[in-house]
C-alpha positions in Angstrom: -48.7 12.0 177.4 -45.5 11.4 179.4 -44.1 14.7 178.2 -47.3 16.5 179.1 -47.2 15.1 182.7 -43.5 16.0 183.0 -44.3 19.6 181.9 -47.1 20.0 184.4 -44.9 18.5 187.2 -42.0 20.9 186.2 -44.3 23.9 186.2 -45.8 23.0 189.6 -42.4 22.4 191.1 -41.1 25.9 189.9 -44.4 27.6 191.0 -44.1 26.1 194.5 -40.4 27.0 194.9 -41.0 30.6 193.7 -44.0 30.9 196.1 -41.9 29.6 199.0 -38.9 31.9 198.3 -41.2 35.0 197.8 -42.9 34.2 201.0 -39.5 34.1 202.8 -38.6 37.5 201.3 -42.0 38.8 202.5 -41.1 37.7 206.0 -37.8 39.7 205.7 -39.5 42.8 204.5 -42.0 42.7 207.4 -39.3 42.1 209.9 -37.4 45.1 208.5 -40.5 47.3 208.7 -41.3 46.2 212.2 -37.9 47.3 213.3 -38.5 50.8 211.8 -42.0 50.8 213.5 -40.6 49.9 216.9 -37.9 52.7 216.5 -40.5 55.3 215.6 -42.8 54.2 218.5 -40.0 54.7 220.9 -39.1 58.1 219.3 -42.7 59.2 219.2 -43.3 58.4 223.0 -40.2 60.4 223.7 -41.5 63.4 221.6 -38.7 63.1 219.1 -40.8 62.0 216.2 -44.2 63.1 214.9 -47.4 61.0 214.9 -47.6 61.4 211.2 -44.3 59.7 210.7 -45.5 56.8 213.1 -48.7 56.3 211.2 -46.7 56.3 207.8 -44.7 53.5 209.1 -47.6 51.6 210.5 -49.3 51.9 207.2 -46.3 50.3 205.5 -46.3 47.5 208.0 -50.0 46.7 207.4 -49.4 46.8 203.7 -46.5 44.3 204.2 -48.7 42.0 206.2 -51.3 42.1 203.5 -48.6 41.2 200.9 -47.4 38.4 203.2 -51.0 37.0 203.4 -51.2 37.0 199.7 -47.9 35.2 199.3 -49.1 32.7 202.0 -52.2 32.0 199.8 -50.1 31.6 196.6 -47.9 29.2 198.5 -50.8 27.2 199.8 -52.3 27.0 196.3 -49.0 25.8 194.9 -48.8 23.1 197.6 -52.2 21.9 196.7 -51.5 21.7 193.0 -48.2 19.8 193.7 -50.2 17.4 195.9 -52.8 16.9 193.0 -50.2 16.0 190.5 -47.9 13.9 192.7 -50.2 12.7 195.6 -47.4 13.7 197.9 -46.4 16.7 199.9 -43.1 18.4 199.2 -40.6 18.1 202.1 -37.6 19.6 200.4 -37.5 22.2 197.6 -34.6 22.8 195.4 -34.8 25.2 192.5 -32.0 24.3 190.2 -30.4 26.7 187.7 -31.0 26.4 184.0 -27.5 24.9 183.5 -28.6 21.8 185.3 -31.4 21.0 182.8 -30.5 19.2 179.6 -29.0 21.5 177.0 -30.9 22.7 174.1 -29.2 23.7 170.8 -27.4 26.9 170.9 -29.0 28.2 167.7 -32.6 29.3 167.5 -32.9 27.9 164.0 -31.7 24.6 165.2 -34.4 24.6 167.9 -37.1 25.4 165.3 -36.0 22.6 163.0 -35.7 20.1 165.9 -39.2 21.0 167.1 -40.6 20.2 163.7 -38.8 16.9 163.4 -39.0 15.6 167.0 -42.1 17.0 168.5 -44.3 14.1 169.5 -47.6 15.7 168.6 -46.4 16.7 165.1 -45.0 13.2 164.7 -48.3 11.6 165.6 -50.1 13.9 163.2 -47.7 13.0 160.3 -48.2 9.3 161.0 -52.0 9.8 160.7 -51.5 11.7 157.4 -49.4 8.8 156.1 -51.9 6.2 157.1 -54.8 8.2 155.6 -52.7 8.5 152.3 -52.3 4.7 152.2 -56.0 4.3 152.6 -56.7 6.7 149.7 -54.3 4.7 147.6 -56.0 1.5 148.5 -59.4 2.9 147.6 -58.3 4.1 144.2 -56.4 0.9 143.5 -59.7 -1.0 143.3 -60.1 0.6 139.9 -56.8 -0.9 138.6 -57.0 -4.1 136.4 -56.4 -7.3 138.2 -54.0 -9.8 136.6 -53.9 -13.5 137.4 -51.6 -16.2 136.2 -52.1 -19.9 136.3 -49.9 -22.9 135.4 -51.5 -26.3 135.4 -50.3 -29.9 134.8 -52.5 -32.9 134.5 -51.6 -36.5 134.0 -54.2 -39.3 133.7 -54.1 -43.0 132.9 -56.9 -45.6 132.7 -59.7 -43.2 133.3 -63.1 -44.7 132.5 -61.5 -47.9 131.2 -58.2 -48.9 129.9 -56.6 -45.9 128.3 -53.2 -44.7 127.4 -51.5 -42.2 129.6 -52.6 -38.6 128.9 -50.7 -35.4 129.9 -52.3 -32.0 129.8 -50.3 -28.8 130.4 -51.8 -25.4 130.4 -50.6 -21.8 131.1 -53.2 -19.0 131.6 -53.1 -15.3 132.1 -56.3 -13.7 133.0 -56.9 -9.8 133.3 -60.0 -8.4 134.8 -60.9 -4.7 134.8 -64.1 -3.5 136.6 -65.1 -0.5 134.8 -68.2 0.2 136.8 -68.8 -1.0 140.4 -72.0 1.0 141.1 -70.1 4.1 142.5 -69.7 2.8 146.1 -65.9 2.6 145.7 -65.7 5.9 144.1 -67.5 7.7 147.0 -65.5 5.9 149.5 -62.3 7.0 147.7 -63.7 10.6 147.7 -64.4 10.4 151.4 -60.9 9.1 152.1 -59.5 12.0 150.1 -61.5 14.5 152.1 -60.3 13.0 155.3 -56.7 13.2 154.1 -57.1 16.9 153.3 -58.6 17.4 156.8 -55.7 15.6 158.5 -53.2 17.6 156.4 -54.9 20.8 157.5 -54.7 19.7 161.0 -51.0 19.0 160.7 -50.3 22.3 159.1 -52.3 24.2 161.7 -50.5 22.4 164.6 -47.1 23.0 163.0 -47.9 26.8 162.9 -49.1 26.8 166.4 -46.0 24.9 167.6 -43.7 27.2 165.7 -45.4 30.3 167.2 -45.3 28.7 170.7 -41.5 27.9 170.1 -40.9 31.6 169.1 -42.7 32.7 172.3 -40.6 30.4 174.4 -37.4 31.6 173.0 -38.4 35.2 173.5 -39.5 34.5 177.0 -36.2 32.7 177.8 -34.2 35.7 176.5 -36.2 38.4 178.1 -36.2 36.5 181.5 -32.4 36.3 181.4 -32.2 40.0 180.8 -34.6 40.8 183.4 -32.8 38.5 185.8 -29.6 40.5 185.3 -31.4 43.8 185.8 -33.1 42.6 189.0 -29.9 41.4 190.5 -28.3 44.8 190.0 -31.3 46.4 191.5 -31.1 44.1 194.6 -27.5 44.9 195.1 -28.3 48.6 195.2 -31.4 48.2 197.4 -29.5 45.9 199.8 -26.9 48.6 200.3 -29.5 51.0 201.4 -31.1 48.5 203.7 -27.8 47.8 205.3 -27.3 51.6 205.7 -30.8 51.9 207.4 -29.9 49.0 209.7 -26.7 50.8 210.8 -28.7 53.9 211.5 -31.1 51.9 213.6 -28.2 50.7 215.8 -27.1 54.2 216.4 -30.7 55.3 217.1 -31.1 57.8 214.4 -32.5 57.5 210.9 -31.5 60.1 208.4 -34.6 59.8 206.2 -37.8 57.9 207.2 -39.2 57.8 203.7 -35.9 56.5 202.4 -35.8 53.8 205.0 -39.4 52.7 204.2 -38.8 52.8 200.4 -35.6 50.9 200.8 -37.5 47.9 202.2 -40.1 48.0 199.5 -37.5 48.3 196.8 -35.4 45.3 198.3 -38.6 43.2 198.4 -39.5 44.2 194.9 -36.1 43.5 193.4 -36.0 40.0 195.2 -39.5 39.2 193.9 -38.5 40.1 190.3 -35.4 38.0 190.6 -37.5 35.0 191.7 -40.2 35.6 189.1 -37.6 36.0 186.3 -35.8 32.8 187.5 -39.1 30.9 187.5 -40.1 32.2 184.1 -36.6 31.3 182.8 -37.0 27.7 184.2 -40.5 27.2 182.7 -39.5 28.6 179.3 -36.6 26.1 179.3 -38.9 23.3 180.3 -41.5 24.2 177.7 -38.7 24.0 175.0 -37.5 20.7 176.3 -41.1 19.5 176.2 -41.5 20.5 172.6 -38.2 18.7 171.7 -39.5 15.5 173.6 -36.5 15.8 176.1 -38.2 16.9 179.3 -39.3 13.5 180.5 -35.6 12.4 180.6 -34.9 14.5 183.6 -37.8 13.1 185.8 -35.3 10.7 187.5 -33.3 13.7 188.5 -36.3 15.5 190.2 -36.4 15.6 194.0 -39.6 16.8 195.7 
């Protein structure tokens, strides 16, 4: 239960931080497009730009405003989810890197083996199987013979009159074996065996589910890392174009309107992909730590 709560809080924190950062990027995009729109409005009023170019830029601005509203909605929903889980509103957000989380084994095979041996849900199911196995053994043990031993020593004197002392020593070994008990114990043992098979099936099914989920988490962690690297390279390229457009705005002449508009969109897209990839990377790492039973150990390090 503790690990489940920790995982939900980790996901909500990452989603909130991603939504806030994306909202900031959306504001930057809208600000950049407004600069271009203002430039074109001035050029159009002077007759140096066509009305079609102005409407094209205005369309991009309106689309950016729509995107900004969507990001604002996502951020509001993330805030409400965080409040639902913690009963507190976040005042400061910090999205740490994966290196700040507890380390997981470097080998994927080690992670798979640790999940099978340390996952709390699997351990609980294994305990249930062991307990049911003990119950089955106890039911069938009722058919085993019961052996009892007794060692007695009696000493009497002057019983019912004047008699000489009398000593009696006995050693008894008694074995009883119930060959038929009416079938009640037999059916109880059969029921216990059926329940054992049911619990063993649940354990096998949960083991397979956990193994598949672990494979998915490992794949997501690797893919998000690669996508993060690609998005960072894309951002660097798009930022160079946006910087060039800003210099052209200062001189009062844009070389290509479509290039300027597309540069803002590409920069926002690259930044959004970086944020999404980082968020997925963090959540994949948190899910692996949750399956290993280690996620709740970092709760004391969380700041909301």
